[in-house]
HTML snippet that shows the backbone in 3Dmol.js (N, CA, C, O; Angstrom):
<script src="https://3Dmol.org/build/3Dmol-min.js"></script>
<div id="view" style="width:600px;height:400px;position:relative"></div>
<script>
const pdb = `
ATOM      1  N   MET A   1     -16.686 -10.889  -9.534  1.00  0.00           N
ATOM      2  CA  MET A   1     -15.376 -10.335  -9.787  1.00  0.00           C
ATOM      3  C   MET A   1     -14.361 -11.043  -8.886  1.00  0.00           C
ATOM      4  O   MET A   1     -14.638 -11.291  -7.713  1.00  0.00           O
ATOM      5  N   ARG A   2     -13.213 -11.361  -9.423  1.00  0.00           N
ATOM      6  CA  ARG A   2     -12.178 -12.053  -8.661  1.00  0.00           C
ATOM      7  C   ARG A   2     -11.547 -11.109  -7.635  1.00  0.00           C
ATOM      8  O   ARG A   2     -11.570  -9.889  -7.800  1.00  0.00           O
ATOM      9  N   HIS A   3     -10.978 -11.700  -6.566  1.00  0.00           N
ATOM     10  CA  HIS A   3     -10.383 -10.873  -5.512  1.00  0.00           C
ATOM     11  C   HIS A   3      -9.250 -10.012  -6.044  1.00  0.00           C
ATOM     12  O   HIS A   3      -9.012  -8.927  -5.512  1.00  0.00           O
ATOM     13  N   GLU A   4      -8.539 -10.461  -7.081  1.00  0.00           N
ATOM     14  CA  GLU A   4      -7.429  -9.669  -7.594  1.00  0.00           C
ATOM     15  C   GLU A   4      -7.896  -8.446  -8.373  1.00  0.00           C
ATOM     16  O   GLU A   4      -7.082  -7.610  -8.767  1.00  0.00           O
ATOM     17  N   ASP A   5      -9.200  -8.340  -8.597  1.00  0.00           N
ATOM     18  CA  ASP A   5      -9.743  -7.161  -9.262  1.00  0.00           C
ATOM     19  C   ASP A   5     -10.001  -6.022  -8.282  1.00  0.00           C
ATOM     20  O   ASP A   5     -10.351  -4.919  -8.701  1.00  0.00           O
ATOM     21  N   ARG A   6      -9.836  -6.267  -7.000  1.00  0.00           N
ATOM     22  CA  ARG A   6      -9.993  -5.213  -5.996  1.00  0.00           C
ATOM     23  C   ARG A   6      -8.612  -4.699  -5.638  1.00  0.00           C
ATOM     24  O   ARG A   6      -7.706  -5.456  -5.289  1.00  0.00           O
ATOM     25  N   ARG A   7      -8.486  -3.393  -5.739  1.00  0.00           N
ATOM     26  CA  ARG A   7      -7.205  -2.777  -5.433  1.00  0.00           C
ATOM     27  C   ARG A   7      -7.442  -1.586  -4.528  1.00  0.00           C
ATOM     28  O   ARG A   7      -8.535  -1.020  -4.495  1.00  0.00           O
ATOM     29  N   VAL A   8      -6.420  -1.218  -3.804  1.00  0.00           N
ATOM     30  CA  VAL A   8      -6.494  -0.019  -2.987  1.00  0.00           C
ATOM     31  C   VAL A   8      -5.583   1.022  -3.638  1.00  0.00           C
ATOM     32  O   VAL A   8      -4.438   0.737  -3.987  1.00  0.00           O
ATOM     33  N   LEU A   9      -6.108   2.210  -3.790  1.00  0.00           N
ATOM     34  CA  LEU A   9      -5.396   3.361  -4.353  1.00  0.00           C
ATOM     35  C   LEU A   9      -5.132   4.296  -3.179  1.00  0.00           C
ATOM     36  O   LEU A   9      -6.063   4.696  -2.481  1.00  0.00           O
ATOM     37  N   PHE A  10      -3.849   4.649  -2.957  1.00  0.00           N
ATOM     38  CA  PHE A  10      -3.536   5.399  -1.735  1.00  0.00           C
ATOM     39  C   PHE A  10      -2.270   6.237  -1.880  1.00  0.00           C
ATOM     40  O   PHE A  10      -1.459   6.028  -2.783  1.00  0.00           O
ATOM     41  N   ASP A  11      -2.130   7.187  -0.968  1.00  0.00           N
ATOM     42  CA  ASP A  11      -0.913   7.978  -0.793  1.00  0.00           C
ATOM     43  C   ASP A  11      -0.265   7.526   0.510  1.00  0.00           C
ATOM     44  O   ASP A  11      -0.953   7.089   1.433  1.00  0.00           O
ATOM     45  N   PHE A  12       1.058   7.633   0.582  1.00  0.00           N
ATOM     46  CA  PHE A  12       1.742   7.202   1.804  1.00  0.00           C
ATOM     47  C   PHE A  12       3.024   7.977   2.017  1.00  0.00           C
ATOM     48  O   PHE A  12       3.569   8.584   1.095  1.00  0.00           O
ATOM     49  N   GLU A  13       3.495   7.944   3.259  1.00  0.00           N
ATOM     50  CA  GLU A  13       4.810   8.440   3.653  1.00  0.00           C
ATOM     51  C   GLU A  13       5.461   7.384   4.528  1.00  0.00           C
ATOM     52  O   GLU A  13       4.824   6.832   5.425  1.00  0.00           O
ATOM     53  N   ILE A  14       6.717   7.108   4.271  1.00  0.00           N
ATOM     54  CA  ILE A  14       7.476   6.147   5.066  1.00  0.00           C
ATOM     55  C   ILE A  14       8.724   6.845   5.596  1.00  0.00           C
ATOM     56  O   ILE A  14       9.440   7.504   4.842  1.00  0.00           O
ATOM     57  N   ASP A  15       8.979   6.701   6.887  1.00  0.00           N
ATOM     58  CA  ASP A  15      10.219   7.173   7.499  1.00  0.00           C
ATOM     59  C   ASP A  15      11.059   5.955   7.819  1.00  0.00           C
ATOM     60  O   ASP A  15      10.544   4.957   8.323  1.00  0.00           O
ATOM     61  N   PHE A  16      12.346   6.028   7.531  1.00  0.00           N
ATOM     62  CA  PHE A  16      13.262   4.927   7.830  1.00  0.00           C
ATOM     63  C   PHE A  16      13.977   5.197   9.138  1.00  0.00           C
ATOM     64  O   PHE A  16      14.305   6.341   9.456  1.00  0.00           O
ATOM     65  N   SER A  17      14.217   4.137   9.892  1.00  0.00           N
ATOM     66  CA  SER A  17      14.845   4.287  11.204  1.00  0.00           C
ATOM     67  C   SER A  17      16.303   4.729  11.104  1.00  0.00           C
ATOM     68  O   SER A  17      16.861   5.231  12.080  1.00  0.00           O
ATOM     69  N   ASN A  18      16.927   4.549   9.941  1.00  0.00           N
ATOM     70  CA  ASN A  18      18.314   4.984   9.756  1.00  0.00           C
ATOM     71  C   ASN A  18      18.403   6.296   8.983  1.00  0.00           C
ATOM     72  O   ASN A  18      19.471   6.659   8.488  1.00  0.00           O
ATOM     73  N   GLY A  19      17.277   7.008   8.879  1.00  0.00           N
ATOM     74  CA  GLY A  19      17.229   8.304   8.203  1.00  0.00           C
ATOM     75  C   GLY A  19      16.588   8.198   6.837  1.00  0.00           C
ATOM     76  O   GLY A  19      16.545   7.128   6.230  1.00  0.00           O
ATOM     77  N   GLY A  20      16.095   9.319   6.369  1.00  0.00           N
ATOM     78  CA  GLY A  20      15.483   9.371   5.052  1.00  0.00           C
ATOM     79  C   GLY A  20      14.031   8.932   5.062  1.00  0.00           C
ATOM     80  O   GLY A  20      13.477   8.549   6.093  1.00  0.00           O
ATOM     81  N   GLY A  21      13.443   8.998   3.898  1.00  0.00           N
ATOM     82  CA  GLY A  21      12.040   8.638   3.786  1.00  0.00           C
ATOM     83  C   GLY A  21      11.637   8.393   2.346  1.00  0.00           C
ATOM     84  O   GLY A  21      12.428   8.566   1.419  1.00  0.00           O
ATOM     85  N   LEU A  22      10.404   7.990   2.182  1.00  0.00           N
ATOM     86  CA  LEU A  22       9.857   7.663   0.873  1.00  0.00           C
ATOM     87  C   LEU A  22       8.404   8.090   0.862  1.00  0.00           C
ATOM     88  O   LEU A  22       7.686   7.895   1.843  1.00  0.00           O
ATOM     89  N   GLN A  23       7.965   8.679  -0.256  1.00  0.00           N
ATOM     90  CA  GLN A  23       6.570   9.084  -0.411  1.00  0.00           C
ATOM     91  C   GLN A  23       6.024   8.490  -1.698  1.00  0.00           C
ATOM     92  O   GLN A  23       6.758   8.272  -2.661  1.00  0.00           O
ATOM     93  N   GLY A  24       4.735   8.235  -1.697  1.00  0.00           N
ATOM     94  CA  GLY A  24       4.074   7.757  -2.906  1.00  0.00           C
ATOM     95  C   GLY A  24       2.686   8.354  -3.025  1.00  0.00           C
ATOM     96  O   GLY A  24       1.991   8.547  -2.028  1.00  0.00           O
ATOM     97  N   GLN A  25       2.295   8.642  -4.245  1.00  0.00           N
ATOM     98  CA  GLN A  25       0.963   9.162  -4.514  1.00  0.00           C
ATOM     99  C   GLN A  25       0.286   8.269  -5.548  1.00  0.00           C
ATOM    100  O   GLN A  25       0.914   7.802  -6.498  1.00  0.00           O
ATOM    101  N   ASP A  26      -1.006   8.045  -5.342  1.00  0.00           N
ATOM    102  CA  ASP A  26      -1.815   7.210  -6.234  1.00  0.00           C
ATOM    103  C   ASP A  26      -1.194   5.832  -6.446  1.00  0.00           C
ATOM    104  O   ASP A  26      -1.252   5.282  -7.546  1.00  0.00           O
ATOM    105  N   PHE A  27      -0.606   5.281  -5.399  1.00  0.00           N
ATOM    106  CA  PHE A  27      -0.004   3.947  -5.427  1.00  0.00           C
ATOM    107  C   PHE A  27      -1.129   2.925  -5.380  1.00  0.00           C
ATOM    108  O   PHE A  27      -2.144   3.154  -4.722  1.00  0.00           O
ATOM    109  N   ARG A  28      -0.964   1.806  -6.064  1.00  0.00           N
ATOM    110  CA  ARG A  28      -2.000   0.773  -6.107  1.00  0.00           C
ATOM    111  C   ARG A  28      -1.432  -0.569  -5.662  1.00  0.00           C
ATOM    112  O   ARG A  28      -0.311  -0.932  -6.020  1.00  0.00           O
ATOM    113  N   LEU A  29      -2.213  -1.295  -4.882  1.00  0.00           N
ATOM    114  CA  LEU A  29      -1.890  -2.664  -4.497  1.00  0.00           C
ATOM    115  C   LEU A  29      -3.163  -3.501  -4.545  1.00  0.00           C
ATOM    116  O   LEU A  29      -4.248  -3.009  -4.236  1.00  0.00           O
ATOM    117  N   ASP A  30      -3.029  -4.760  -4.932  1.00  0.00           N
ATOM    118  CA  ASP A  30      -4.151  -5.694  -4.918  1.00  0.00           C
ATOM    119  C   ASP A  30      -4.463  -6.075  -3.479  1.00  0.00           C
ATOM    120  O   ASP A  30      -3.560  -6.212  -2.653  1.00  0.00           O
ATOM    121  N   ILE A  31      -5.748  -6.246  -3.186  1.00  0.00           N
ATOM    122  CA  ILE A  31      -6.157  -6.667  -1.844  1.00  0.00           C
ATOM    123  C   ILE A  31      -7.177  -7.789  -1.947  1.00  0.00           C
ATOM    124  O   ILE A  31      -7.843  -7.964  -2.967  1.00  0.00           O
ATOM    125  N   ASP A  32      -7.279  -8.541  -0.865  1.00  0.00           N
ATOM    126  CA  ASP A  32      -8.337  -9.528  -0.704  1.00  0.00           C
ATOM    127  C   ASP A  32      -9.454  -8.851   0.077  1.00  0.00           C
ATOM    128  O   ASP A  32      -9.188  -8.176   1.071  1.00  0.00           O
ATOM    129  N   GLY A  33     -10.665  -9.015  -0.346  1.00  0.00           N
ATOM    130  CA  GLY A  33     -11.787  -8.455   0.392  1.00  0.00           C
ATOM    131  C   GLY A  33     -12.186  -7.087  -0.102  1.00  0.00           C
ATOM    132  O   GLY A  33     -11.671  -6.581  -1.098  1.00  0.00           O
ATOM    133  N   GLU A  34     -13.119  -6.504   0.625  1.00  0.00           N
ATOM    134  CA  GLU A  34     -13.707  -5.217   0.240  1.00  0.00           C
ATOM    135  C   GLU A  34     -13.034  -4.018   0.902  1.00  0.00           C
ATOM    136  O   GLU A  34     -13.277  -2.879   0.502  1.00  0.00           O
ATOM    137  N   ASP A  35     -12.190  -4.256   1.907  1.00  0.00           N
ATOM    138  CA  ASP A  35     -11.576  -3.149   2.635  1.00  0.00           C
ATOM    139  C   ASP A  35     -10.267  -3.648   3.249  1.00  0.00           C
ATOM    140  O   ASP A  35     -10.006  -4.850   3.294  1.00  0.00           O
ATOM    141  N   ILE A  36      -9.456  -2.711   3.716  1.00  0.00           N
ATOM    142  CA  ILE A  36      -8.197  -3.043   4.391  1.00  0.00           C
ATOM    143  C   ILE A  36      -7.899  -1.924   5.384  1.00  0.00           C
ATOM    144  O   ILE A  36      -8.077  -0.747   5.071  1.00  0.00           O
ATOM    145  N   SER A  37      -7.452  -2.290   6.568  1.00  0.00           N
ATOM    146  CA  SER A  37      -7.110  -1.288   7.583  1.00  0.00           C
ATOM    147  C   SER A  37      -5.811  -0.585   7.186  1.00  0.00           C
ATOM    148  O   SER A  37      -5.029  -1.102   6.388  1.00  0.00           O
ATOM    149  N   ASP A  38      -5.599   0.586   7.751  1.00  0.00           N
ATOM    150  CA  ASP A  38      -4.354   1.313   7.473  1.00  0.00           C
ATOM    151  C   ASP A  38      -3.140   0.498   7.920  1.00  0.00           C
ATOM    152  O   ASP A  38      -2.123   0.473   7.227  1.00  0.00           O
ATOM    153  N   ARG A  39      -3.240  -0.164   9.067  1.00  0.00           N
ATOM    154  CA  ARG A  39      -2.116  -0.974   9.572  1.00  0.00           C
ATOM    155  C   ARG A  39      -1.809  -2.140   8.634  1.00  0.00           C
ATOM    156  O   ARG A  39      -0.649  -2.401   8.318  1.00  0.00           O
ATOM    157  N   ALA A  40      -2.845  -2.831   8.196  1.00  0.00           N
ATOM    158  CA  ALA A  40      -2.649  -3.957   7.274  1.00  0.00           C
ATOM    159  C   ALA A  40      -2.108  -3.461   5.933  1.00  0.00           C
ATOM    160  O   ALA A  40      -1.273  -4.123   5.317  1.00  0.00           O
ATOM    161  N   LEU A  41      -2.581  -2.302   5.482  1.00  0.00           N
ATOM    162  CA  LEU A  41      -2.089  -1.734   4.230  1.00  0.00           C
ATOM    163  C   LEU A  41      -0.616  -1.341   4.358  1.00  0.00           C
ATOM    164  O   LEU A  41       0.168  -1.572   3.438  1.00  0.00           O
ATOM    165  N   ALA A  42      -0.241  -0.753   5.484  1.00  0.00           N
ATOM    166  CA  ALA A  42       1.160  -0.394   5.717  1.00  0.00           C
ATOM    167  C   ALA A  42       2.046  -1.642   5.674  1.00  0.00           C
ATOM    168  O   ALA A  42       3.110  -1.627   5.055  1.00  0.00           O
ATOM    169  N   ASP A  43       1.609  -2.716   6.328  1.00  0.00           N
ATOM    170  CA  ASP A  43       2.373  -3.967   6.314  1.00  0.00           C
ATOM    171  C   ASP A  43       2.480  -4.530   4.897  1.00  0.00           C
ATOM    172  O   ASP A  43       3.547  -4.985   4.485  1.00  0.00           O
ATOM    173  N   LEU A  44       1.374  -4.499   4.154  1.00  0.00           N
ATOM    174  CA  LEU A  44       1.369  -4.993   2.777  1.00  0.00           C
ATOM    175  C   LEU A  44       2.335  -4.183   1.914  1.00  0.00           C
ATOM    176  O   LEU A  44       3.074  -4.754   1.112  1.00  0.00           O
ATOM    177  N   LEU A  45       2.334  -2.875   2.070  1.00  0.00           N
ATOM    178  CA  LEU A  45       3.215  -1.996   1.305  1.00  0.00           C
ATOM    179  C   LEU A  45       4.687  -2.294   1.594  1.00  0.00           C
ATOM    180  O   LEU A  45       5.483  -2.452   0.669  1.00  0.00           O
ATOM    181  N   VAL A  46       5.044  -2.368   2.859  1.00  0.00           N
ATOM    182  CA  VAL A  46       6.430  -2.635   3.248  1.00  0.00           C
ATOM    183  C   VAL A  46       6.889  -3.987   2.706  1.00  0.00           C
ATOM    184  O   VAL A  46       8.005  -4.109   2.201  1.00  0.00           O
ATOM    185  N   ASN A  47       6.032  -4.998   2.808  1.00  0.00           N
ATOM    186  CA  ASN A  47       6.383  -6.326   2.293  1.00  0.00           C
ATOM    187  C   ASN A  47       6.477  -6.339   0.776  1.00  0.00           C
ATOM    188  O   ASN A  47       7.396  -6.941   0.221  1.00  0.00           O
ATOM    189  N   ASP A  48       5.535  -5.679   0.093  1.00  0.00           N
ATOM    190  CA  ASP A  48       5.533  -5.668  -1.368  1.00  0.00           C
ATOM    191  C   ASP A  48       6.774  -4.972  -1.930  1.00  0.00           C
ATOM    192  O   ASP A  48       7.323  -5.396  -2.948  1.00  0.00           O
ATOM    193  N   LEU A  49       7.210  -3.905  -1.263  1.00  0.00           N
ATOM    194  CA  LEU A  49       8.396  -3.169  -1.711  1.00  0.00           C
ATOM    195  C   LEU A  49       9.685  -3.748  -1.134  1.00  0.00           C
ATOM    196  O   LEU A  49      10.777  -3.303  -1.489  1.00  0.00           O
ATOM    197  N   ARG A  50       9.569  -4.728  -0.253  1.00  0.00           N
ATOM    198  CA  ARG A  50      10.713  -5.390   0.390  1.00  0.00           C
ATOM    199  C   ARG A  50      11.623  -4.380   1.096  1.00  0.00           C
ATOM    200  O   ARG A  50      12.844  -4.397   0.938  1.00  0.00           O
ATOM    201  N   LEU A  51      10.996  -3.508   1.872  1.00  0.00           N
ATOM    202  CA  LEU A  51      11.734  -2.455   2.560  1.00  0.00           C
ATOM    203  C   LEU A  51      12.276  -2.951   3.893  1.00  0.00           C
ATOM    204  O   LEU A  51      11.660  -3.780   4.563  1.00  0.00           O
ATOM    205  N   LEU A  52      13.433  -2.430   4.261  1.00  0.00           N
ATOM    206  CA  LEU A  52      14.067  -2.728   5.543  1.00  0.00           C
ATOM    207  C   LEU A  52      14.228  -1.431   6.322  1.00  0.00           C
ATOM    208  O   LEU A  52      14.178  -0.343   5.748  1.00  0.00           O
ATOM    209  N   MET A  53      14.418  -1.550   7.615  1.00  0.00           N
ATOM    210  CA  MET A  53      14.700  -0.403   8.479  1.00  0.00           C
ATOM    211  C   MET A  53      13.572   0.627   8.459  1.00  0.00           C
ATOM    212  O   MET A  53      13.827   1.829   8.532  1.00  0.00           O
ATOM    213  N   VAL A  54      12.335   0.164   8.361  1.00  0.00           N
ATOM    214  CA  VAL A  54      11.180   1.060   8.338  1.00  0.00           C
ATOM    215  C   VAL A  54      10.858   1.489   9.761  1.00  0.00           C
ATOM    216  O   VAL A  54      10.670   0.657  10.649  1.00  0.00           O
ATOM    217  N   GLY A  55      10.797   2.799   9.962  1.00  0.00           N
ATOM    218  CA  GLY A  55      10.449   3.341  11.269  1.00  0.00           C
ATOM    219  C   GLY A  55       8.956   3.543  11.416  1.00  0.00           C
ATOM    220  O   GLY A  55       8.357   3.053  12.374  1.00  0.00           O
ATOM    221  N   SER A  56       8.346   4.253  10.486  1.00  0.00           N
ATOM    222  CA  SER A  56       6.903   4.488  10.550  1.00  0.00           C
ATOM    223  C   SER A  56       6.343   4.607   9.136  1.00  0.00           C
ATOM    224  O   SER A  56       7.041   4.972   8.190  1.00  0.00           O
ATOM    225  N   VAL A  57       5.060   4.285   9.032  1.00  0.00           N
ATOM    226  CA  VAL A  57       4.330   4.381   7.760  1.00  0.00           C
ATOM    227  C   VAL A  57       3.038   5.125   8.032  1.00  0.00           C
ATOM    228  O   VAL A  57       2.302   4.793   8.961  1.00  0.00           O
ATOM    229  N   ARG A  58       2.769   6.125   7.224  1.00  0.00           N
ATOM    230  CA  ARG A  58       1.517   6.868   7.314  1.00  0.00           C
ATOM    231  C   ARG A  58       0.745   6.690   6.010  1.00  0.00           C
ATOM    232  O   ARG A  58       1.264   6.947   4.923  1.00  0.00           O
ATOM    233  N   ILE A  59      -0.492   6.250   6.137  1.00  0.00           N
ATOM    234  CA  ILE A  59      -1.400   6.162   4.995  1.00  0.00           C
ATOM    235  C   ILE A  59      -2.203   7.458   5.013  1.00  0.00           C
ATOM    236  O   ILE A  59      -2.930   7.734   5.968  1.00  0.00           O
ATOM    237  N   LEU A  60      -2.067   8.246   3.957  1.00  0.00           N
ATOM    238  CA  LEU A  60      -2.657   9.585   3.953  1.00  0.00           C
ATOM    239  C   LEU A  60      -4.037   9.630   3.318  1.00  0.00           C
ATOM    240  O   LEU A  60      -4.859  10.473   3.678  1.00  0.00           O
ATOM    241  N   ARG A  61      -4.293   8.752   2.398  1.00  0.00           N
ATOM    242  CA  ARG A  61      -5.569   8.742   1.679  1.00  0.00           C
ATOM    243  C   ARG A  61      -5.688   7.353   1.075  1.00  0.00           C
ATOM    244  O   ARG A  61      -4.703   6.785   0.604  1.00  0.00           O
ATOM    245  N   LYS A  62      -6.884   6.817   1.089  1.00  0.00           N
ATOM    246  CA  LYS A  62      -7.053   5.520   0.426  1.00  0.00           C
ATOM    247  C   LYS A  62      -8.489   5.365  -0.038  1.00  0.00           C
ATOM    248  O   LYS A  62      -9.426   5.905   0.550  1.00  0.00           O
ATOM    249  N   ARG A  63      -8.623   4.610  -1.110  1.00  0.00           N
ATOM    250  CA  ARG A  63      -9.946   4.230  -1.579  1.00  0.00           C
ATOM    251  C   ARG A  63      -9.821   2.906  -2.323  1.00  0.00           C
ATOM    252  O   ARG A  63      -8.803   2.621  -2.954  1.00  0.00           O
ATOM    253  N   ILE A  64     -10.864   2.118  -2.236  1.00  0.00           N
ATOM    254  CA  ILE A  64     -10.904   0.827  -2.908  1.00  0.00           C
ATOM    255  C   ILE A  64     -11.434   1.036  -4.317  1.00  0.00           C
ATOM    256  O   ILE A  64     -12.446   1.709  -4.513  1.00  0.00           O
ATOM    257  N   VAL A  65     -10.753   0.461  -5.290  1.00  0.00           N
ATOM    258  CA  VAL A  65     -11.185   0.561  -6.689  1.00  0.00           C
ATOM    259  C   VAL A  65     -11.264  -0.839  -7.274  1.00  0.00           C
ATOM    260  O   VAL A  65     -10.616  -1.770  -6.796  1.00  0.00           O
ATOM    261  N   ARG A  66     -12.049  -0.963  -8.287  1.00  0.00           N
ATOM    262  CA  ARG A  66     -12.143  -2.227  -9.024  1.00  0.00           C
ATOM    263  C   ARG A  66     -11.511  -2.008 -10.383  1.00  0.00           C
ATOM    264  O   ARG A  66     -12.003  -1.223 -11.194  1.00  0.00           O
ATOM    265  N   GLU A  67     -10.424  -2.704 -10.620  1.00  0.00           N
ATOM    266  CA  GLU A  67      -9.743  -2.628 -11.904  1.00  0.00           C
ATOM    267  C   GLU A  67      -8.886  -3.869 -12.071  1.00  0.00           C
ATOM    268  O   GLU A  67      -8.488  -4.502 -11.093  1.00  0.00           O
ATOM    269  N   ALA A  68      -8.615  -4.198 -13.281  1.00  0.00           N
ATOM    270  CA  ALA A  68      -7.835  -5.405 -13.580  1.00  0.00           C
ATOM    271  C   ALA A  68      -6.404  -5.252 -13.100  1.00  0.00           C
ATOM    272  O   ALA A  68      -5.830  -4.164 -13.136  1.00  0.00           O
ATOM    273  N   HIS A  69      -5.848  -6.345 -12.656  1.00  0.00           N
ATOM    274  CA  HIS A  69      -4.445  -6.402 -12.242  1.00  0.00           C
ATOM    275  C   HIS A  69      -3.566  -6.242 -13.476  1.00  0.00           C
ATOM    276  O   HIS A  69      -3.789  -6.916 -14.482  1.00  0.00           O
ATOM    277  N   LYS A  70      -2.561  -5.355 -13.414  1.00  0.00           N
ATOM    278  CA  LYS A  70      -1.724  -5.074 -14.583  1.00  0.00           C
ATOM    279  C   LYS A  70      -0.345  -5.702 -14.506  1.00  0.00           C
ATOM    280  O   LYS A  70       0.321  -5.830 -15.534  1.00  0.00           O
ATOM    281  N   ARG A  71       0.113  -6.103 -13.310  1.00  0.00           N
ATOM    282  CA  ARG A  71       1.441  -6.687 -13.170  1.00  0.00           C
ATOM    283  C   ARG A  71       1.405  -8.139 -13.632  1.00  0.00           C
ATOM    284  O   ARG A  71       0.545  -8.915 -13.216  1.00  0.00           O
ATOM    285  N   ARG A  72       2.326  -8.483 -14.475  1.00  0.00           N
ATOM    286  CA  ARG A  72       2.413  -9.866 -14.994  1.00  0.00           C
ATOM    287  C   ARG A  72       3.753 -10.441 -14.664  1.00  0.00           C
ATOM    288  O   ARG A  72       4.033 -11.590 -15.007  1.00  0.00           O
TER     289      ARG A  72
END
`;
const viewer = $3Dmol.createViewer("view");
viewer.addModel(pdb, "pdb");
viewer.setStyle({}, {cartoon: {color: "spectrum"}});
viewer.zoomTo();
viewer.render();
</script>
């Protein structure tokens, strides 16, 4: 199976340093490898969403799934 067939399914909360926040449930991102740390996942999420002024990121639940990449 190709590396792009591995995805992480997770919930998250993001607090912004200038106020406000963002939450996501059952969010999916492609990963390389069989696992990803919460810190690396937080960095990947912030970069993928192109977020600025991020204060903190909490990964609340995660699991690795195998499924085809849907973004084209």
